[in-house]
Residue, then its C-alpha position, 0 to 999 in steps of 0.5 A: x237149872x232148866x230156867x238157866x238153860x232156857x235163858x241161855x237158849x233164848x239169849x242165843x236165839x236173840x243174838x242169832x236173830x239180830x245177826x240175821x238181818x245184817x247177813x240177809x241184807x248183805x246177801x240181798x245187796x250182793x244179789x241186787x248188784x249182780x242182777x244189776x250188771x250186764x254181761x260185757x257184750x251186752x254192756x257194749x251193745x247198750x252203750x253203742x245204741x245209746x250213743x247212736x241215739x244221742x248222736x241222732x238227737x244232736x244231729x237232728x236238732x242241727x238239721x231241723x234248724x239248718x236244712x234247706x229241704x222241707x223233707x230233710x227238716x221233717x226227717x230231722x225232727x222225726x229223728x229227734x222225736x224217735x231217738x229221744x224216746x229210744x234214749x229215754x227207754x235206754x236210760x230206764x233200762x240202765x237205771x233198772x240194770x244199775x249201769x251208767x248210761x254214756x253221757x255223750x256220743x262216741x268221738x266219731x259221732x261228735x266229729x261228724x256233727x262238727x263237720x255237719x255244723x260247718x256245712x250249709x245249704x244243699x251241701x248240708x242236706x246231702x251230708x246230713x242224709x248221707x250221715x243218717x244212712x251211714x249211722x243207721x246202717x251201723x246201729x242196725x247191725x248192733x241192734x240186730x246182734x243184740x236182739x239176737x244174742x243179748x244175754x239180758x232179756x230186757x236188753x234183748x227186748x229193747x233191741x228187738x223193739x228198736x230194730x223195726x224203727x231203725x230199719x224204717x229210719x234207714x229206708x227213709x234216709x236212703x230215699x231222701x238221700x237218693x232224692x237229693x242226689x247223694x246216693x244211698x250208699x254214699x259216704x259222707x263228703x270230706x269236709 
């Protein structure tokens, strides 16, 4: 009789042990999924920063080709280089958090790029630099807010790392824009 009880106890333990890995795996997946999500505000900040990076890369590539001023061309290439790095870091963050990064810039950035593509000569240079001032002012607000208020520590660190670069880009854009007679607060010319 005691061997029969032992057999039942051993069988029960084996069945329980076999069921545990499945339950553990399900709990592990739930934990990973919840850890991979960003709070709604964090996700919005992440997406806006990523879309701004994409817009700067796209506009920078156009400006590197079309700009007349060597200073504007140099700035444009700097934007392509810097924002490509920021975009790559953002993609790594997205992968780590299990979120899908945006696939293209916001519609307003796409519309601004289309207007830029139609411009040429000195007008192009002025429009591009005015757009850079405007874009960097906007994304600086988003990045500063995320650097201060983000719930996710990695997003917060990503934003904190980006803020000094964005400030530098904005200062350079204002300086070049002013040298072109476009003014640092000017809105992009209607086109």
